[in-house]
MIDREN-656821 format. One line per 10 residues: for each residue x, y, z of N, C-alpha, C, CB. Coordinates in steps of 0.2 Angstrom, whole numbers. Glycine has a CB too. Example, Ala and Ser with C-alpha at 12.3 -4.5 7.8 and 13.67 -1.06 7.14 Angstrom:
<kekes>
66,-28,39,62,-22,39,66,-16,39,57,-22,45 ~ 64,-11,35,68,-5,36,64,0,39,70,-3,29 $
</kekes>
This chain:
<kekes>
0,-163,230,2,-160,221,-4,-160,218,9,-165,216 ~ -6,-154,214,-12,-153,212,-7,-150,203,-19,-147,217 ~ -15,-151,200,-12,-153,193,-14,-143,191,-17,-161,185 ~ -12,-141,185,-13,-134,184,-14,-136,175,-5,-129,186 ~ -20,-133,173,-21,-133,167,-15,-131,162,-28,-129,165 ~ -13,-135,155,-8,-131,150,-11,-125,148,-6,-136,143 ~ -4,-122,147,-4,-115,145,-9,-115,139,3,-112,145 ~ -11,-109,137,-13,-108,130,-9,-104,128,-20,-106,129 ~ -7,-107,120,0,-103,118,-3,-97,115,4,-106,111 ~ 2,-93,115,-1,-85,110,-4,-87,105,5,-81,106 $
0,-92,99,-5,-93,93,-12,-95,93,-3,-96,89 ~ -12,-100,96,-20,-103,99,-23,-98,102,-20,-108,105 ~ -21,-93,106,-27,-88,106,-28,-82,102,-27,-84,112 ~ -22,-81,98,-25,-78,92,-27,-80,85,-21,-75,91 ~ -28,-88,85,-30,-89,80,-40,-88,83,-26,-98,76 ~ -41,-93,90,-48,-90,93,-51,-84,90,-45,-88,101 ~ -46,-78,93,-48,-73,92,-50,-69,85,-44,-70,96 ~ -45,-73,81,-46,-70,74,-52,-73,70,-39,-72,69 ~ -53,-81,73,-61,-84,71,-68,-80,73,-62,-91,74 ~ -66,-78,80,-71,-74,82,-72,-66,79,-71,-74,90 $
-67,-63,76,-67,-57,74,-70,-60,67,-58,-52,74 ~ -68,-62,62,-71,-65,57,-77,-66,56,-68,-71,56 ~ -79,-71,62,-88,-75,62,-91,-68,63,-91,-82,70 ~ -90,-63,67,-93,-56,69,-95,-53,61,-87,-52,73 ~ -89,-52,59,-88,-48,52,-93,-50,46,-82,-49,50 ~ -92,-58,46,-98,-63,42,-106,-60,43,-97,-73,45 ~ -106,-60,50,-114,-59,50,-115,-50,51,-117,-64,58 ~ -111,-48,50,-112,-40,49,-120,-37,45,-105,-37,44 ~ -119,-41,37,-125,-40,35,-132,-39,37,-126,-42,32 ~ -134,-44,42,-140,-45,45,-140,-38,49,-140,-50,50 $
-137,-35,52,-136,-28,56,-137,-24,52,-131,-26,59 ~ -134,-24,46,-134,-18,41,-140,-19,38,-128,-18,34 ~ -144,-23,37,-151,-26,34,-155,-21,39,-152,-35,36 ~ -153,-20,45,-159,-15,48,-159,-7,50,-160,-17,52 ~ -152,-6,45,-152,2,46,-153,4,38,-144,5,48 ~ -158,1,34,-159,3,27,-164,9,28,-163,-2,23 ~ -162,15,24,-161,21,26,-158,25,29,-165,23,27 ~ -155,25,34,-148,28,37,-142,28,33,-146,25,43 ~ -142,34,31,-135,35,26,-129,33,29,-133,42,25 ~ -124,29,25,-117,27,24,-115,32,32,-112,30,15 $
-113,37,29,-111,43,35,-112,42,41,-114,49,35 ~ -120,43,42,-122,42,49,-118,38,50,-128,40,50 ~ -120,30,48,-120,24,52,-112,24,54,-124,18,47 ~ -108,26,51,-102,26,52,-98,31,58,-99,27,47 ~ -103,38,57,-101,42,64,-103,38,69,-104,50,65 ~ -110,36,70,-112,32,75,-108,27,79,-118,30,73 ~ -107,22,74,-100,15,75,-96,20,79,-95,12,66 ~ -93,26,77,-87,28,80,-89,30,87,-84,34,76 ~ -94,35,88,-96,39,94,-97,32,99,-105,46,93 ~ -102,28,97,-103,22,102,-97,18,105,-108,17,98 $
-94,16,97,-88,12,100,-83,17,105,-84,7,93 ~ -83,23,105,-79,27,110,-84,26,115,-78,34,108 ~ -88,24,116,-91,24,124,-91,18,127,-98,26,125 ~ -91,14,122,-90,5,126,-84,4,126,-94,-2,121 ~ -77,8,121,-71,7,123,-70,7,130,-68,13,119 ~ -71,15,131,-69,20,139,-73,16,144,-73,28,139 ~ -78,11,143,-82,8,149,-75,2,150,-91,5,145 ~ -75,-1,145,-70,-7,146,-64,-5,148,-68,-10,140 ~ -61,0,147,-54,3,150,-56,5,156,-51,9,145 ~ -63,8,158,-61,9,166,-65,2,170,-65,18,168 $
-68,-1,169,-68,-8,172,-62,-12,172,-73,-12,168 ~ -57,-12,167,-51,-17,167,-47,-11,172,-47,-19,158 ~ -49,-5,174,-42,-1,177,-36,1,172,-39,-6,183 ~ -37,2,166,-34,4,161,-31,8,158,-36,3,160 ~ -34,15,162,-32,21,161,-25,23,160,-35,23,165 ~ -21,21,166,-14,21,166,-11,19,160,-10,17,171 ~ -12,13,160,-8,9,153,-10,14,146,-12,-1,151 ~ -17,17,146,-19,21,141,-14,28,140,-25,21,144 ~ -16,29,147,-9,37,146,-2,35,144,-7,40,155 ~ 0,30,145,7,26,141,6,27,137,10,19,141 $
3,23,134,2,23,126,1,27,121,-2,20,125 ~ -2,31,124,-2,39,123,3,42,121,-4,42,127 ~ 7,42,125,13,46,128,17,42,124,15,46,136 ~ 18,35,121,25,32,118,27,34,113,26,26,118 ~ 33,34,110,33,38,105,32,32,98,41,43,105 ~ 29,38,93,28,33,87,21,32,88,32,26,88 ~ 17,30,94,11,26,94,4,32,89,9,24,104 ~ 5,39,90,0,42,88,1,42,81,-1,49,91 ~ 6,43,78,6,44,71,3,37,67,13,47,69 ~ 5,32,70,1,25,68,-5,25,69,3,19,71 $
-9,27,74,-14,24,77,-19,31,71,-13,23,88 ~ -17,36,71,-19,39,65,-19,37,59,-18,44,66 ~ -16,36,55,-16,32,50,-18,24,49,-10,33,48 ~ -20,21,54,-24,15,54,-33,17,57,-19,9,58 ~ -32,23,59,-40,25,61,-42,28,54,-41,31,69 ~ -40,32,50,-40,33,44,-41,28,38,-36,36,44 ~ -38,21,39,-39,18,34,-44,13,35,-32,15,33 ~ -46,12,43,-53,7,44,-58,13,43,-53,3,53 ~ -59,20,45,-64,23,44,-65,22,37,-64,30,46 ~ -61,24,30,-61,23,23,-65,17,23,-55,22,20 $
-62,12,25,-67,5,25,-72,5,25,-65,0,29 ~ -74,6,32,-81,6,33,-86,10,29,-83,6,39 ~ -84,16,26,-88,21,23,-90,16,16,-84,28,23 ~ -83,15,13,-84,11,8,-90,5,7,-77,9,7 ~ -88,2,12,-91,-6,12,-99,-3,13,-89,-12,20 ~ -100,1,18,-106,4,19,-111,7,15,-105,8,23 ~ -107,10,10,-106,15,2,-111,9,-3,-94,15,-2 ~ -107,3,-2,-108,-1,-6,-113,-6,-7,-105,-4,-5 ~ -116,-8,-1,-120,-13,2,-126,-9,1,-118,-16,8 ~ -128,-1,2,-132,2,1,-135,4,-6,-131,7,2 $
-129,5,-12,-132,3,-17,-131,-3,-22,-131,7,-20 ~ -131,-8,-17,-133,-13,-20,-125,-15,-25,-140,-12,-23 ~ -121,-16,-24,-113,-16,-25,-112,-23,-21,-108,-9,-22 ~ -116,-28,-18,-113,-33,-14,-108,-36,-16,-117,-38,-13 ~ -108,-38,-22,-103,-44,-27,-96,-39,-26,-106,-45,-37 ~ -95,-32,-28,-88,-30,-27,-86,-28,-20,-88,-23,-31 ~ -93,-28,-16,-88,-27,-8,-87,-34,-6,-93,-23,-2 ~ -91,-39,-8,-88,-46,-4,-81,-47,-8,-93,-54,-5 ~ -80,-46,-14,-73,-48,-17,-67,-44,-17,-73,-48,-23 ~ -71,-38,-11,-65,-34,-10,-62,-39,-3,-66,-24,-8 $
-66,-39,2,-65,-46,7,-62,-52,5,-71,-50,9 ~ -64,-55,-2,-60,-61,-4,-53,-58,-5,-63,-64,-11 ~ -52,-52,-8,-45,-51,-10,-41,-48,-3,-45,-46,-17 ~ -43,-46,1,-40,-44,7,-34,-49,11,-46,-42,13 ~ -36,-56,11,-30,-60,13,-25,-60,7,-32,-68,14 ~ -26,-59,2,-21,-61,-2,-17,-54,1,-24,-62,-11 ~ -20,-49,-1,-14,-43,0,-12,-43,8,-17,-35,-1 ~ -16,-47,13,-10,-47,19,-4,-53,17,-15,-49,27 ~ -7,-57,13,0,-62,11,5,-61,8,-1,-66,9 ~ 3,-54,3,8,-51,1,12,-46,3,7,-50,-3 $
8,-43,8,13,-38,14,16,-41,19,9,-31,18 ~ 14,-47,21,18,-51,27,24,-55,24,12,-58,30 ~ 25,-56,15,30,-58,13,33,-53,12,30,-63,9 ~ 31,-45,9,36,-42,4,38,-36,12,32,-38,-5 ~ 36,-32,17,36,-31,21,38,-34,29,31,-31,20 ~ 35,-38,29,36,-42,35,43,-46,34,29,-47,37 ~ 44,-48,28,49,-55,27,46,-62,29,56,-55,30 ~ 40,-64,28,40,-71,33,39,-74,26,33,-72,40 ~ 38,-80,30,40,-84,24,34,-91,23,48,-87,25 ~ 31,-91,16,27,-97,16,30,-104,14,22,-95,11 $
28,-108,16,30,-117,16,27,-118,8,24,-123,24 ~ 30,-123,5,25,-125,-2,18,-127,0,29,-132,-5 ~ 17,-129,6,9,-130,5,4,-125,6,6,-134,10 ~ 8,-121,10,5,-113,11,5,-110,4,9,-107,17 ~ 9,-111,2,10,-106,-6,4,-110,-12,21,-108,-10 ~ 4,-117,-10,-1,-120,-14,-8,-117,-10,0,-129,-15 ~ -9,-116,-7,-16,-114,-4,-17,-106,-6,-16,-115,4 ~ -13,-102,-5,-14,-95,-7,-15,-96,-17,-6,-91,-4 ~ -11,-97,-20,-12,-100,-28,-21,-103,-29,-6,-108,-30 ~ -22,-107,-26,-29,-109,-25,-34,-105,-23,-28,-114,-20 $
-32,-100,-18,-38,-96,-16,-37,-88,-23,-36,-95,-5 ~ -32,-88,-23,-29,-83,-29,-34,-85,-36,-19,-84,-30 ~ -34,-91,-38,-37,-91,-43,-44,-93,-42,-35,-95,-46 ~ -46,-95,-37,-54,-93,-35,-55,-87,-35,-57,-95,-27 ~ -52,-82,-33,-54,-74,-35,-55,-71,-41,-49,-70,-34 ~ -50,-74,-44,-50,-72,-50,-56,-73,-54,-44,-74,-54 ~ -56,-79,-55,-63,-83,-55,-67,-76,-56,-65,-89,-48 ~ -70,-77,-48,-77,-71,-46,-76,-63,-49,-77,-71,-37 ~ -68,-62,-50,-67,-55,-52,-70,-55,-60,-58,-53,-51 ~ -69,-60,-65,-70,-59,-70,-78,-56,-73,-68,-65,-71 $
-82,-58,-66,-90,-56,-66,-92,-48,-61,-94,-63,-62 ~ -87,-46,-58,-87,-40,-53,-89,-35,-56,-80,-39,-51 ~ -91,-33,-64,-92,-28,-67,-89,-21,-66,-97,-28,-66 ~ -93,-14,-65,-88,-9,-67,-86,-5,-61,-90,-4,-72 ~ -89,-6,-56,-85,-4,-49,-81,-7,-46,-89,-2,-45 ~ -76,-10,-50,-68,-14,-46,-65,-8,-41,-61,-15,-53 ~ -67,-3,-42,-62,2,-38,-65,1,-30,-63,12,-40 ~ -72,-1,-28,-76,-4,-22,-69,-10,-21,-84,-8,-24 ~ -71,-15,-24,-66,-19,-22,-58,-17,-21,-66,-23,-26 ~ -56,-14,-24,-49,-12,-23,-48,-8,-16,-48,-7,-30 $
-52,0,-15,-53,0,-11,-53,-3,-5,-57,2,-12 ~ -58,-8,-3,-60,-13,2,-54,-15,5,-65,-19,0 ~ -52,-21,-1,-44,-26,0,-39,-20,4,-40,-29,-10 ~ -38,-15,-1,-30,-10,1,-32,-8,7,-28,-4,-4 ~ -38,-4,9,-39,-1,15,-38,-7,21,-47,3,15 ~ -43,-11,21,-42,-17,26,-34,-22,28,-47,-21,22 ~ -30,-22,22,-25,-24,22,-20,-21,24,-25,-26,17 ~ -19,-14,23,-15,-10,27,-17,-7,34,-14,-5,23 ~ -24,-8,36,-25,-9,43,-23,-11,46,-29,-11,46 ~ -24,-19,45,-20,-24,49,-13,-23,47,-22,-31,49 $
-8,-23,42,-3,-21,44,0,-16,49,-2,-20,40 ~ -5,-11,49,0,-5,53,-2,-7,61,-3,5,51 ~ -7,-11,61,-10,-12,67,-6,-18,71,-18,-13,65 ~ -3,-23,67,3,-27,69,9,-24,70,5,-31,64 ~ 10,-18,68,16,-17,68,16,-10,74,19,-15,60 ~ 10,-7,75,10,0,80,13,-2,87,1,3,81 ~ 15,0,91,19,-2,97,14,0,102,27,2,97 ~ 7,-5,102,3,-4,105,-1,-8,107,1,0,103 ~ -6,-10,113,-9,-17,113,-17,-16,112,-7,-21,120 ~ -19,-21,110,-25,-21,104,-31,-15,109,-30,-32,102 $
-33,-16,117,-36,-12,120,-36,-5,120,-34,-14,125 ~ -28,-4,120,-28,4,120,-26,7,114,-24,6,125 ~ -25,3,109,-24,5,102,-31,7,100,-20,-2,97 ~ -37,3,101,-43,4,98,-47,10,101,-48,-3,99 ~ -44,11,107,-46,14,111,-44,24,107,-43,11,117 ~ -39,24,106,-35,29,105,-37,29,98,-27,28,107 ~ -39,25,93,-41,26,86,-48,28,87,-40,18,83 ~ -52,25,91,-57,28,91,-62,36,91,-57,26,95 ~ -54,37,98,-54,44,100,-52,49,95,-50,45,106 ~ -48,48,91,-45,51,87,-50,52,80,-40,47,87 $
-55,47,79,-61,49,74,-67,53,78,-65,41,70 ~ -68,53,84,-73,55,87,-74,65,85,-70,53,94 ~ -71,67,85,-71,75,84,-75,75,76,-62,79,84 ~ -72,71,72,-75,73,66,-81,68,64,-69,73,60 ~ -82,62,68,-90,60,69,-95,65,71,-90,53,73 ~ -93,68,78,-97,72,81,-98,79,76,-95,73,90 ~ -95,80,72,-95,85,68,-101,85,63,-89,87,66 ~ -101,79,60,-104,75,54,-111,76,56,-102,67,53 ~ -114,74,62,-118,71,65,-121,78,67,-115,65,71 ~ -117,84,69,-119,90,72,-121,94,62,-112,93,77 $
-118,92,59,-120,94,53,-126,94,51,-117,92,48 ~ -128,86,52,-133,81,48,-141,85,53,-131,72,49 ~ -138,87,60,-142,87,64,-144,95,61,-139,85,72 ~ -141,99,59,-143,105,58,-145,106,50,-137,110,59 ~ -145,101,47,-150,101,40,-156,97,40,-146,98,34 ~ -157,95,46,-163,93,49,-164,85,48,-169,98,46 ~ -158,81,44,-159,76,42,-155,69,47,-157,76,36 ~ -153,72,53,-151,66,59,-155,62,58,-150,68,67 ~ -154,55,60,-160,50,61,-158,46,68,-161,44,54 ~ -151,48,70,-151,44,77,-155,51,81,-141,40,80 $
-159,48,87,-163,51,90,-170,54,89,-160,54,90 ~ -171,51,82,-177,52,81,-184,47,82,-175,53,75 ~ -181,42,86,-184,37,89,-180,32,92,-189,35,85 ~ -183,29,97,-179,24,101,-176,16,98,-185,24,107 ~ -181,16,93,-178,8,90,-174,9,85,-184,3,86 ~ -171,14,80,-165,15,75,-160,18,80,-167,19,68 ~ -163,21,84,-157,25,90,-154,19,93,-160,31,98 ~ -158,13,95,-155,8,100,-151,6,94,-160,3,104 ~ -153,4,90,-150,-2,81,-141,3,82,-156,2,69 ~ -142,9,80,-137,12,80,-133,14,85,-137,15,78 $
-135,11,90,-131,12,96,-127,5,95,-134,14,103 ~ -131,2,94,-129,-8,95,-122,-7,90,-138,-17,89 ~ -121,-2,85,-114,-3,82,-108,-1,84,-113,-1,77 ~ -109,1,92,-103,0,93,-100,-6,97,-101,6,96 ~ -106,-9,99,-104,-16,100,-100,-20,95,-109,-20,101 ~ -105,-21,88,-103,-24,84,-96,-21,80,-108,-25,81 ~ -93,-15,82,-89,-11,77,-83,-14,82,-91,-2,75 ~ -81,-11,90,-77,-12,93,-76,-19,96,-77,-8,96 ~ -80,-25,96,-78,-32,95,-74,-33,92,-82,-36,94 ~ -77,-35,85,-72,-38,80,-63,-35,80,-77,-36,71 $
-65,-29,81,-59,-25,80,-53,-25,86,-62,-17,79 ~ -56,-27,92,-51,-29,96,-50,-36,95,-53,-29,103 ~ -53,-40,95,-52,-47,93,-47,-47,87,-59,-51,91 ~ -47,-45,82,-43,-44,76,-37,-41,77,-47,-41,71 ~ -36,-34,83,-31,-32,83,-26,-36,89,-32,-25,85 ~ -29,-41,94,-26,-47,97,-22,-52,91,-32,-50,100 ~ -28,-54,89,-25,-59,84,-20,-57,80,-30,-60,79 ~ -19,-51,76,-14,-49,73,-9,-49,76,-14,-43,71 ~ -7,-48,83,-1,-46,86,2,-53,88,-4,-41,93 ~ -2,-58,89,0,-65,89,1,-71,83,-5,-68,92 $
-3,-68,78,-1,-73,72,2,-72,66,-7,-77,70 ~ 5,-75,64,9,-73,57,5,-70,52,12,-80,52 ~ 6,-65,49,1,-61,46,-2,-65,39,5,-54,45 ~ 2,-70,36,-2,-74,31,-6,-78,35,3,-78,26 ~ -6,-80,40,-8,-86,44,-16,-80,45,-2,-89,53 ~ -16,-76,47,-21,-71,49,-24,-69,41,-18,-65,53 ~ -20,-68,37,-24,-67,29,-28,-74,26,-17,-64,22 ~ -27,-80,27,-31,-84,25,-37,-84,30,-27,-90,23 ~ -36,-84,37,-42,-83,42,-49,-78,38,-37,-77,49 ~ -46,-73,34,-50,-68,33,-57,-71,29,-46,-64,29 $
-55,-76,24,-59,-79,20,-66,-81,23,-54,-85,18 ~ -67,-84,30,-71,-85,32,-78,-79,34,-68,-87,36 ~ -77,-74,33,-79,-67,33,-83,-67,29,-76,-62,31 ~ -80,-67,19,-85,-66,15,-87,-71,13,-83,-64,10 ~ -85,-79,15,-89,-84,15,-96,-84,18,-86,-88,18 ~ -96,-83,24,-102,-80,27,-108,-76,24,-100,-78,31 ~ -105,-70,21,-108,-65,19,-112,-68,12,-102,-59,19 ~ -107,-72,8,-110,-75,3,-116,-81,4,-104,-79,-1 ~ -116,-84,11,-121,-89,10,-128,-85,13,-119,-97,16 ~ -125,-79,17,-131,-73,18,-135,-72,14,-130,-68,19 $
-131,-71,7,-133,-68,1,-139,-71,-1,-128,-69,-5 ~ -137,-79,-2,-140,-82,-6,-147,-84,-2,-136,-86,-7 ~ -146,-86,5,-150,-92,11,-153,-86,13,-144,-96,19 ~ -154,-81,15,-156,-75,19,-160,-71,13,-149,-71,22 ~ -155,-67,9,-157,-59,7,-158,-63,-1,-148,-51,9 ~ -158,-68,-3,-164,-71,-9,-158,-68,-15,-174,-67,-9 ~ -150,-68,-16,-148,-68,-20,-146,-73,-25,-147,-65,-18 ~ -144,-73,-31,-142,-76,-37,-136,-81,-33,-139,-69,-44 ~ -133,-86,-35,-127,-90,-32,-126,-92,-41,-129,-98,-26 ~ -121,-89,-44,-118,-90,-51,-114,-95,-49,-115,-83,-55 $
-112,-97,-55,-107,-102,-56,-101,-99,-54,-105,-105,-63 ~ -100,-92,-56,-92,-90,-54,-92,-92,-46,-89,-80,-56 ~ -99,-88,-41,-97,-89,-36,-97,-97,-33,-99,-85,-33 ~ -99,-101,-36,-98,-108,-35,-90,-109,-35,-102,-112,-42 ~ -88,-108,-40,-82,-111,-41,-75,-107,-37,-81,-111,-49 ~ -77,-101,-36,-73,-98,-30,-72,-100,-25,-74,-94,-29 ~ -79,-101,-22,-81,-104,-14,-77,-111,-16,-90,-105,-12 ~ -75,-115,-20,-73,-121,-21,-66,-121,-18,-73,-122,-27 ~ -63,-120,-24,-55,-116,-25,-53,-113,-18,-54,-109,-31 ~ -57,-108,-15,-55,-105,-10,-57,-112,-3,-59,-96,-10 $
-60,-115,-3,-61,-119,1,-57,-124,4,-65,-121,-2 ~ -56,-126,-5,-50,-132,-4,-42,-129,-2,-50,-136,-13 ~ -40,-122,-3,-36,-118,0,-34,-118,6,-38,-114,-1 ~ -40,-116,7,-41,-114,16,-40,-120,19,-50,-111,17 ~ -44,-126,18,-40,-133,21,-34,-135,19,-44,-138,21 ~ -31,-134,15,-27,-135,14,-20,-132,18,-28,-134,8 ~ -21,-123,18,-18,-119,21,-18,-121,30,-21,-113,19 ~ -25,-123,31,-24,-123,40,-23,-129,42,-30,-122,44 ~ -21,-135,38,-18,-142,40,-11,-141,38,-20,-149,35 ~ -7,-138,36,-2,-138,33,1,-133,41,-2,-136,24 $
-4,-127,41,-1,-125,47,-2,-126,53,-1,-119,48 ~ -8,-131,56,-7,-133,62,-3,-139,63,-11,-134,63 ~ 1,-144,56,5,-149,56,12,-142,57,3,-153,48 ~ 13,-139,56,20,-134,58,19,-134,64,21,-127,55 ~ 14,-133,67,15,-132,76,13,-126,77,23,-132,81 ~ 7,-122,71,4,-116,76,-2,-118,79,2,-110,72 ~ -3,-117,85,-8,-118,89,-4,-123,94,-14,-119,86 ~ 0,-126,95,3,-130,99,2,-128,104,10,-131,98 ~ 5,-128,110,6,-126,117,14,-128,116,1,-130,124 ~ 17,-123,120,24,-122,120,26,-127,125,26,-114,123 $
34,-131,124,35,-134,127,40,-133,137,38,-137,121 ~ 36,-136,140,39,-135,145,46,-137,148,35,-137,148 $
</kekes>
C-alpha cells in the first residue's frame, strides 16, 4: 500500500496564486524605475507585444492551441475578453502615467481602494455574503483608506480610475467562461493590433525607444514576463476564490509599494500612511484569521 499526498484544494491553490500575483505587482515599481524616460504609452504597448510572445510560447509548450481555439469559438468569450482587455490596458496606462508624473500617492491609494471595490462587487453582483468578522475587517480597512484619502490631493481621478478599472477587470475575468491561460492569451491578442500601430506611429515620428539599444530593449521585453505572469496567477485565483477574499488579498501589493517608496525611493512616510497601514494590517489579519477558521484553504474531506 502506497501513501499518496493529499490533494490541494482549489481554494488553497487560489490563495497561493493570489499571493504570488500581488507579490509581483507590489514589486513592479522596481521594474518601472529602470524605464525612466520611456513614455507610458510605449511601455504599455511593449508589455502587450512581449506578453503575446510569452503567452503563445506557453500555449505551444503545453499543447494548448486546441483549447485556445475552442475558447475563441465559445459563445460569449470574445465580448467578455474585449471588455477585460480594455479595462486592464486602461489600468496599465493610468498607473504608469501616474508614476512617471510623481503621483504615487494617488496611484497607490487606487490600489488600496480596489479591494473594497472587489468586496462591494462580490456582494452586490455575485451575491456573496460576509461574516461578521469579515465585515469588521472590511470596515477597518475602509477606515484606513479614508484616512489616507484625506491627503490624496487634486488628482483623485487617478485613484478612482485605478480602483474601478482593476476591480471591474477582476469581476469580468471571474465570470468570463474561459480558463486563465486561454483568456489572457486572447486578451493580449486583442490588444496587439493597436499596440503595434502605436509603436509604428512612434517609429514614424522618430521617438521609438524600443530597438534603440539592447539594454533598454531587453528591459522592455522583460515587461512581457512581469505583465503576463501575475495576470495568469490572478485569473487563476479569481476563478477559485470568493471575490471578497481576493479583494482583501489585494492589500499586499500597495503595502509593498509603500514600503519600497520609503525604504528604496526615499519618500516621506506621513502620519496618514502610518494610520492607514495600521488599520489595514489589523483588518487583513482579522479577515485572514476568520476566513481560515471558516475553512478556506482546507483540503476537502474524502
